[in-house]
C-alpha positions as CSV (number, residue, x, y, z in Angstrom):
1,M,18.5,11.9,-1.1
2,S,15.5,9.3,-0.7
3,L,14.8,6.8,-3.5
4,L,11.3,8.0,-3.6
5,D,10.0,11.1,-2.8
6,I,6.2,12.1,-2.8
7,K,4.7,15.5,-1.8
8,N,1.2,16.5,-1.9
9,L,-0.1,14.4,-4.3
10,S,-3.7,14.1,-5.1
11,V,-5.8,12.1,-7.7
12,E,-9.3,13.0,-9.0
13,F,-11.8,11.3,-11.0
14,Q,-14.2,12.6,-13.4
15,T,-17.5,11.1,-12.2
16,A,-21.5,11.5,-13.2
17,H,-21.6,13.8,-10.2
18,G,-18.6,15.9,-10.8
19,M,-15.1,15.7,-9.4
20,F,-14.4,13.0,-6.9
21,R,-10.9,13.3,-4.9
22,A,-9.7,9.8,-4.0
23,V,-6.6,10.7,-2.9
24,D,-5.9,14.1,-1.3
25,G,-2.6,15.4,-0.2
26,V,-0.5,12.3,0.4
27,N,3.1,12.8,1.6
28,F,6.1,10.1,1.8
29,N,9.3,9.1,1.2
30,V,11.0,6.0,1.2
31,D,14.6,5.1,1.2
32,K,16.8,2.4,-0.4
33,G,16.4,-1.0,1.2
34,Q,13.9,0.4,3.4
35,I,10.2,-1.3,4.0
36,L,7.3,1.4,4.3
37,S,3.5,0.1,4.9
38,I,0.6,2.0,3.8
39,V,-2.4,1.2,5.6
40,G,-6.5,1.9,6.0
41,E,-9.8,0.3,5.1
42,S,-11.0,-0.4,1.8
43,G,-11.7,2.9,0.1
44,S,-8.4,5.1,1.8
45,G,-7.0,5.6,-1.5
46,K,-3.6,3.3,-0.7
47,S,-3.7,1.5,-4.2
48,V,-4.8,4.4,-6.0
49,S,-2.1,6.5,-4.6
50,M,0.6,3.8,-6.1
51,L,-0.9,3.5,-9.2
52,A,-0.7,7.0,-9.8
53,L,3.4,6.5,-9.1
54,M,3.1,3.8,-11.3
55,G,1.3,5.6,-14.3
56,L,-1.7,3.2,-14.3
57,L,-4.6,5.0,-14.1
58,P,-7.3,5.4,-16.4
59,W,-7.4,8.9,-18.7
60,T,-10.3,9.9,-16.4
61,A,-7.9,10.3,-13.4
62,K,-6.1,13.7,-12.9
63,V,-2.9,13.4,-10.7
64,T,-1.4,16.1,-9.5
65,A,1.5,16.6,-6.8
66,D,4.2,19.1,-6.0
67,V,6.8,16.5,-5.8
68,M,6.8,12.7,-7.3
69,T,10.5,12.0,-8.0
70,F,12.0,8.6,-8.1
71,D,16.2,8.7,-7.5
72,G,16.1,12.5,-8.4
73,I,13.8,12.0,-11.7
74,D,10.5,13.7,-11.7
75,L,7.9,11.2,-12.6
76,L,5.0,14.1,-13.3
77,S,7.4,15.6,-16.3
78,I,9.2,12.5,-18.2
79,S,7.8,11.1,-21.4
80,K,5.7,8.0,-21.4
81,K,9.0,6.4,-23.4
82,E,11.2,8.0,-20.5
83,R,8.5,6.3,-17.8
84,R,8.1,2.9,-19.5
85,K,12.0,2.4,-19.2
86,I,11.7,3.0,-15.1
87,I,8.2,1.1,-14.5
88,G,8.7,-2.7,-14.8
89,K,12.4,-2.2,-14.6
90,D,13.6,0.1,-11.7
91,I,9.7,0.0,-10.1
92,S,7.6,-2.8,-10.1
93,M,4.3,-3.5,-8.8
94,I,2.8,-6.9,-7.4
95,F,-1.3,-6.7,-8.0
96,Q,-4.1,-8.1,-5.2
97,E,-5.4,-10.4,-7.4
98,P,-3.0,-13.0,-9.3
99,M,-5.3,-14.5,-11.8
100,T,-6.6,-11.3,-13.3
101,S,-3.1,-9.8,-13.5
102,L,-1.6,-12.8,-15.4
103,N,-2.6,-13.3,-19.0
104,P,-4.5,-16.7,-19.4
105,C,-3.4,-17.0,-22.7
106,F,0.3,-17.2,-22.7
107,T,2.5,-19.6,-20.4
108,V,4.1,-18.0,-17.0
109,G,7.6,-18.8,-18.6
110,Y,6.6,-16.7,-21.4
111,Q,5.2,-13.7,-19.2
112,I,8.3,-14.0,-17.2
113,M,10.7,-14.0,-20.2
114,E,8.4,-11.1,-21.7
115,V,9.7,-9.1,-18.7
116,M,13.3,-9.7,-19.1
117,K,13.3,-9.3,-23.0
118,E,11.7,-5.9,-22.7
119,H,13.9,-4.3,-20.2
120,L,17.1,-6.4,-20.1
121,G,17.5,-8.1,-23.7
122,G,19.2,-11.4,-24.2
123,T,18.6,-14.6,-26.3
124,K,15.8,-17.3,-25.5
125,K,18.2,-19.8,-23.6
126,E,19.3,-17.4,-21.2
127,L,15.9,-15.8,-20.9
128,E,14.8,-19.4,-20.0
129,K,17.7,-20.1,-17.5
130,R,16.9,-16.9,-15.6
131,A,13.2,-17.5,-15.7
132,V,14.2,-21.2,-14.1
133,E,16.0,-19.5,-11.8
134,L,13.4,-16.8,-10.7
135,L,10.8,-19.4,-10.3
136,G,12.9,-21.6,-8.1
137,M,13.6,-18.2,-6.2
138,V,10.0,-17.9,-5.2
139,G,10.0,-21.4,-4.0
140,I,8.2,-23.0,-6.9
141,P,9.1,-26.7,-7.3
142,A,10.2,-28.2,-10.8
143,P,10.5,-25.0,-12.0
144,E,11.5,-26.2,-15.5
145,S,8.5,-27.9,-16.1
146,R,6.2,-24.7,-14.4
147,L,7.8,-22.6,-17.5
148,K,4.9,-24.3,-19.9
149,A,2.1,-24.0,-17.4
150,Y,-0.5,-21.5,-17.9
151,P,-2.2,-19.7,-14.8
152,H,-5.4,-21.6,-14.9
153,Q,-3.0,-24.8,-14.2
154,M,-1.7,-23.5,-11.2
155,S,-2.8,-22.6,-7.4
156,G,-3.6,-19.0,-6.4
157,G,-0.6,-19.4,-4.2
158,M,1.5,-20.4,-7.0
159,N,0.2,-17.9,-9.2
160,Q,1.2,-15.1,-6.5
161,R,4.8,-16.5,-6.8
162,V,4.7,-16.2,-10.3
163,M,3.4,-12.9,-10.1
164,I,6.5,-12.1,-7.3
165,A,8.9,-13.6,-9.8
166,M,8.0,-11.6,-12.7
167,M,8.4,-8.2,-10.7
168,I,11.8,-9.0,-9.3
169,A,13.1,-10.5,-12.8
170,C,14.7,-7.0,-13.5
171,K,15.9,-6.7,-10.2
172,P,14.0,-3.7,-9.3
173,R,15.3,-0.8,-6.7
174,L,11.6,-0.4,-5.6
175,L,8.9,-3.0,-5.2
176,I,5.2,-2.3,-4.2
177,A,3.3,-4.9,-2.7
178,D,-0.7,-4.1,-3.2
179,E,-2.3,-6.2,-0.6
180,P,-0.3,-9.5,-1.9
181,T,-1.8,-12.1,0.3
182,T,-5.4,-10.9,0.1
183,A,-6.6,-13.8,-2.2
184,L,-4.8,-16.6,-0.9
185,D,-5.2,-19.4,1.9
186,V,-4.1,-18.1,5.4
187,T,-1.5,-20.8,5.6
188,I,0.0,-19.2,2.2
189,Q,0.0,-15.9,3.5
190,A,2.8,-16.0,5.8
191,Q,5.1,-17.8,3.0
192,I,4.6,-15.2,0.7
193,L,5.2,-12.5,3.0
194,E,8.6,-14.2,4.3
195,L,9.6,-14.5,0.9
196,L,8.8,-10.7,0.1
197,V,10.9,-9.6,2.9
198,E,13.7,-12.2,2.1
199,L,13.8,-11.4,-1.2
200,Q,13.8,-7.2,-0.1
201,K,16.6,-8.0,2.2
202,K,18.6,-10.1,-0.4
203,Q,18.3,-7.4,-3.3
204,D,18.6,-4.5,-0.8
205,M,15.5,-2.9,-2.6
206,A,12.8,-0.7,-0.9
207,L,9.4,-2.3,-0.2
208,V,6.0,-0.5,-0.1
209,L,3.4,-3.0,1.6
210,I,0.0,-2.2,1.2
211,T,-2.1,-3.6,3.3
212,H,-5.4,-3.3,5.9
213,D,-3.6,-6.1,8.4
214,M,-2.0,-4.5,11.3
215,G,-0.5,-7.5,12.3
216,V,1.5,-7.7,9.0
217,V,2.6,-3.9,9.5
218,A,4.1,-5.1,12.9
219,E,5.6,-7.9,11.5
220,T,7.6,-6.4,8.5
221,A,7.6,-2.5,8.2
222,E,10.0,0.1,9.8
223,R,7.6,3.0,9.1
224,V,3.9,3.5,8.2
225,V,1.5,5.8,6.7
226,V,-2.0,5.5,7.7
227,Q,-5.0,6.8,5.3
228,Y,-8.4,7.3,5.4
229,A,-11.0,8.2,3.0
230,G,-7.8,9.4,0.4
231,Q,-6.1,11.6,3.0
232,Q,-3.2,10.5,5.0
233,V,-3.9,11.0,8.7
234,E,-0.7,9.4,10.6
235,K,2.6,8.8,9.4
236,Q,5.1,7.1,12.2
237,E,7.8,4.6,12.9
238,V,6.2,1.6,13.5
239,K,7.3,0.9,17.3
240,G,5.6,4.7,17.9
241,L,2.5,4.0,16.1
242,F,2.0,0.7,18.0
243,N,2.7,2.5,21.4
244,H,1.5,6.0,20.7
245,P,-1.0,6.3,18.3
246,G,-1.5,9.9,17.3
247,H,-4.8,9.5,15.2
248,P,-8.3,8.1,16.6
249,Y,-8.6,6.2,13.8
250,T,-5.2,4.7,14.0
251,H,-6.0,3.7,17.6
252,A,-9.2,2.3,16.8
253,L,-7.5,0.1,14.4
254,L,-5.0,-1.2,16.6
255,N,-7.6,-2.0,19.2
256,A,-9.6,-4.0,16.5
257,L,-6.8,-6.5,16.6
258,P,-7.8,-10.3,18.1
259,E,-4.9,-10.1,20.3
260,R,-5.6,-6.6,21.9
261,A,-9.3,-7.7,22.6
262,T,-9.8,-7.6,26.4
263,D,-13.7,-8.6,26.3
264,K,-15.6,-11.2,24.6
265,H,-16.7,-8.9,21.7
266,L,-13.8,-7.7,19.3
267,P,-13.9,-3.7,19.1
268,S,-14.9,-2.2,16.1
269,I,-15.5,1.2,14.3
270,P,-18.7,2.1,13.6
271,G,-19.9,3.5,10.2
272,V,-18.1,3.2,6.9
273,V,-15.4,5.3,5.1
274,P,-17.3,7.9,3.2
275,G,-17.8,8.1,-0.4
276,Q,-18.1,10.8,-2.9
277,L,-21.8,12.2,-2.0
278,D,-21.7,11.5,1.7
279,R,-18.3,13.6,2.6
280,P,-18.6,15.6,5.9
281,K,-17.9,19.4,5.6
282,G,-14.9,18.9,8.4
283,C,-13.1,16.2,9.3
284,L,-13.9,13.1,7.3
285,F,-13.4,10.9,10.1
286,S,-16.2,12.8,12.4
287,P,-19.1,10.7,12.0
288,R,-17.2,7.7,13.1
289,C,-15.0,9.2,16.2
290,E,-16.4,9.7,19.5
291,F,-14.2,12.7,20.3
292,A,-15.6,14.8,17.6
293,T,-16.9,18.2,18.7
294,D,-18.7,21.0,16.5
295,L,-15.5,21.9,15.5
296,C,-14.4,18.5,14.5
297,H,-17.8,18.6,12.1
298,A,-17.4,21.8,10.7
299,T,-13.6,22.8,10.0
300,P,-11.1,20.3,8.1
301,P,-8.2,19.7,10.5
302,T,-4.3,20.7,9.8
303,T,-1.2,18.2,10.2
304,T,0.8,18.6,13.5
305,N,3.4,16.7,13.9
306,G,2.4,13.7,11.5
307,V,-1.1,13.7,12.4
308,L,-4.3,15.1,10.9
309,C,-6.2,15.8,13.7
310,H,-8.0,18.8,15.9
311,Y,-6.9,16.5,18.8
312,P,-3.9,14.4,18.4
313,L,-4.2,11.6,21.1
314,Q,-1.1,11.4,23.8
315,D,-1.3,8.3,25.5
316,G,-4.8,7.6,25.0
317,V,-5.8,11.0,25.6
318,P,-7.1,13.8,23.1
319,T,-5.0,16.6,23.4
320,G,-6.8,20.2,24.1
321,H,-10.0,18.5,24.0
322,P,-12.9,20.2,25.3
323,G,-13.7,17.2,27.6
324,G,-10.4,17.0,29.0
325,Q,-9.1,14.0,30.7
326,Q,-12.6,12.2,31.0
327,S,-11.9,12.0,27.4
328,K,-9.8,8.9,27.6
329,V,-9.8,6.6,24.8
330,A,-12.3,3.6,25.8
331,G,-12.8,0.8,23.6
332,G,-12.1,0.8,19.8
333,N,-14.2,3.4,18.6
334,G,-11.9,6.0,19.0
């Protein structure tokens, strides 16, 4: 049995223009000790999917799913009190921006110890000792003195390390990292990713890494879920995804990697992710896809072999496409 199992997850928000479906039919599972990456542009519903799992969405959100279980526990049916015993202890989440996630009014030591006090208990002396150990584990120098520091007295990289220390304090079985390096300098990003993978292996925890950086996916993940406009468009093992992408959107993301550029100009995907008021009638990617036909514009596709597309790619060629072999993927606009 998978540690985390999600089937047909959807999230809707009440807006001035009616209900907006930000997540639409997402399916994936994560096994113990496994690294899963969720990729896609901003607006793809990556963070919302995981916030729904954590129970951290506002009251305006309506969350539905056929299955949402953690270690066999139905997260949709348990009470808020029962959920609080799991969230923060067995399931933890590192957020994108550490400066808005940490409370500026309390020292970092107090905030780390508060997590442990809530879920594990212990004396103040025991909690302080464990907090010092955690800060040392995440590479913060002179951890004893840092316990009394406030977030504004530390750099962005240090605050992100504090966030990681907080989230691993109770030795979670599942850690969700929501673009954990977005707000950091390039030189610090690699250190944080290396630290996360090292901790994941050391504590044998499952890791869900949310990112839009395909390079990060290649270096860290075992399996990948690709989301677009709230929908899951592809799900594959990492090696298969990079060697044989099945969806034109995935292919375009990979072509946009600088190391894959074969011309002076880096390929890009035209247009933007559709919002609430400009969603196409058929395939949501059709306005940006060079292979879109009348069928794509009029009819939503169904998932075949993990790919949500009318004409899944096979070795760069959209199968069953009216254009046949001449529709070979070119550039990065597929």
